[in-house]
C-alpha positions in Angstrom: 0.2 -0.1 0.1 1.3 3.7 -1.1 1.5 6.6 1.4 1.9 10.1 0.2 5.3 11.1 2.2 6.4 14.7 2.0 10.0 15.4 2.6 11.7 18.9 3.1 15.1 19.7 1.5 17.5 22.4 2.9 21.2 23.1 2.3 23.6 26.2 2.7 26.8 24.8 1.7 28.6 23.7 -1.5 26.1 25.3 -4.2 23.1 24.7 -2.3 20.4 25.1 -5.1 22.7 22.2 -6.8 22.5 20.4 -3.7 18.9 19.9 -3.6 18.4 19.4 -7.3 20.7 16.1 -7.1 18.9 15.3 -3.9 15.2 15.3 -5.9 16.7 12.9 -8.6 18.2 10.3 -5.9 14.8 10.6 -4.1 13.1 9.7 -7.5 15.3 6.7 -7.8 14.4 5.2 -4.2 13.1 1.7 -4.2 9.2 1.4 -3.8 9.0 5.1 -4.3 7.7 7.2 -7.0 8.3 11.2 -7.2 4.9 12.9 -7.8 5.8 16.7 -7.4 8.9 19.1 -6.5 8.1 22.3 -5.2 10.1 25.6 -6.1 13.4 26.4 -4.2 13.4 29.5 -1.7 16.3 31.3 -0.1 16.1 32.3 3.9 17.8 33.5 6.7 19.1 30.5 8.6 17.0 29.4 11.9 19.5 29.4 14.9 23.3 30.6 14.6 23.1 33.4 12.3 26.9 33.2 11.4 26.1 30.9 8.3 25.1 31.5 4.5 21.6 31.7 3.9 19.3 28.2 3.0 17.9 27.2 0.2 15.0 25.0 1.1 12.4 23.2 -1.0 9.8 20.0 -0.6 9.2 16.8 -2.9 5.7 14.6 -2.3 6.7 11.1 -2.7 4.1 8.2 -3.0 6.0 5.1 -1.4 5.2 1.6 0.4 8.4 2.0 2.6 8.0 2.4 6.2 8.4 5.4 7.7 11.6 4.3 9.2 12.9 2.5 5.9 12.3 5.9 4.6 14.1 7.6 7.3 17.2 5.6 6.6 17.2 6.2 2.6 17.1 9.9 3.8 19.8 9.6 5.9 22.0 7.6 3.4 21.3 10.5 0.9 22.5 12.9 3.4 25.6 11.1 4.1 26.3 10.8 0.3 26.2 14.5 0.4 28.3 14.6 2.9 26.5 15.9 5.7 28.1 16.4 8.9 26.3 16.9 12.2 28.8 19.7 13.9 26.6 22.3 15.3 22.8 22.2 16.3 20.9 24.1 13.5 24.5 24.6 11.7 25.6 24.9 8.1 25.1 21.6 6.0 25.5 20.3 2.4 22.1 18.4 2.9 19.2 18.1 5.0 16.3 16.0 4.4 13.4 16.1 7.0 10.6 13.6 6.8 7.7 16.3 7.3 4.4 14.3 6.6 3.9 10.7 6.4 0.3 10.1 5.3 -2.1 10.5 7.9 0.5 9.2 10.7 1.5 10.6 13.7 4.9 9.2 14.9 7.2 10.1 18.0 10.3 7.7 19.0 14.1 8.3 19.5 14.5 8.6 15.8 11.7 9.9 14.2 8.5 12.4 14.8 6.1 13.1 12.5 4.5 15.4 11.6 8.3 17.3 11.8 8.4 18.8 15.3 9.0 22.2 13.9 7.0 22.2 10.6 4.1 24.8 12.2 7.1 27.2 13.0 8.9 27.1 9.6 7.9 29.2 6.8 10.5 27.6 4.6 8.8 24.2 5.0 5.1 25.4 4.8 5.4 27.6 2.0 7.1 24.5 -0.4 4.2 22.2 1.1 1.5 24.6 -0.1 3.2 24.8 -3.5 3.0 20.9 -3.6 -0.7 20.7 -2.2 -3.0 24.1 -1.3 -5.3 21.8 0.4 -2.9 19.9 2.5 -3.6 19.5 6.1 -1.6 17.9 9.1 -2.9 14.7 10.6 -4.5 16.7 13.7 -6.4 18.8 11.0 -4.5 21.8 11.1 -4.2 23.2 7.5 -1.0 24.1 6.3 -2.2 27.5 4.5 -3.6 28.4 7.8 0.0 27.3 9.6 1.8 29.6 7.1 -0.3 32.7 7.7 0.5 32.4 11.2 4.2 31.7 10.9 7.1 34.1 11.7 8.4 35.3 8.4 11.9 34.2 7.7 12.4 36.4 4.7 11.8 33.5 2.1 12.8 34.5 -1.3 11.5 32.3 -4.6 14.4 31.1 -6.8 14.3 31.0 -10.3 14.4 27.5 -11.8 17.4 25.8 -12.5 18.7 25.4 -16.0 17.3 22.0 -17.3 14.7 21.8 -14.8 10.8 21.8 -15.2 
């Protein structure tokens, strides 16, 4: 049985937009998974330490028959392939892949929390989700468009499409 899963993408090192574009291609090749849609990319100020470059963020919608932790394992493997190092909380990174939503499931354990813990507070995650599905709601019924309207502004700037992308 397939589930719609939404993955947030972020990077602020080593050509961030190219990091995200490459990650989208890798997500499209995951087993038991189909890439359904990709949002535009947005630039924004970093959350947390301000002594780092701005981030580029986006999101994808996947249809997958993987279980949530299996998908998380694949996301973390892609991060590692991009040279992800966890040196500082909310610090700079080559690639960050967050499982934002997994169908209507609510999960919380030592490895994974879905919906993502900070989703309601992150315009750079909410706006790409809205681009993918303007009617999207969290499992608790809160609508993403309403969360976005209440969210603190992080100075999102929509980036032009990359050459060679649709």
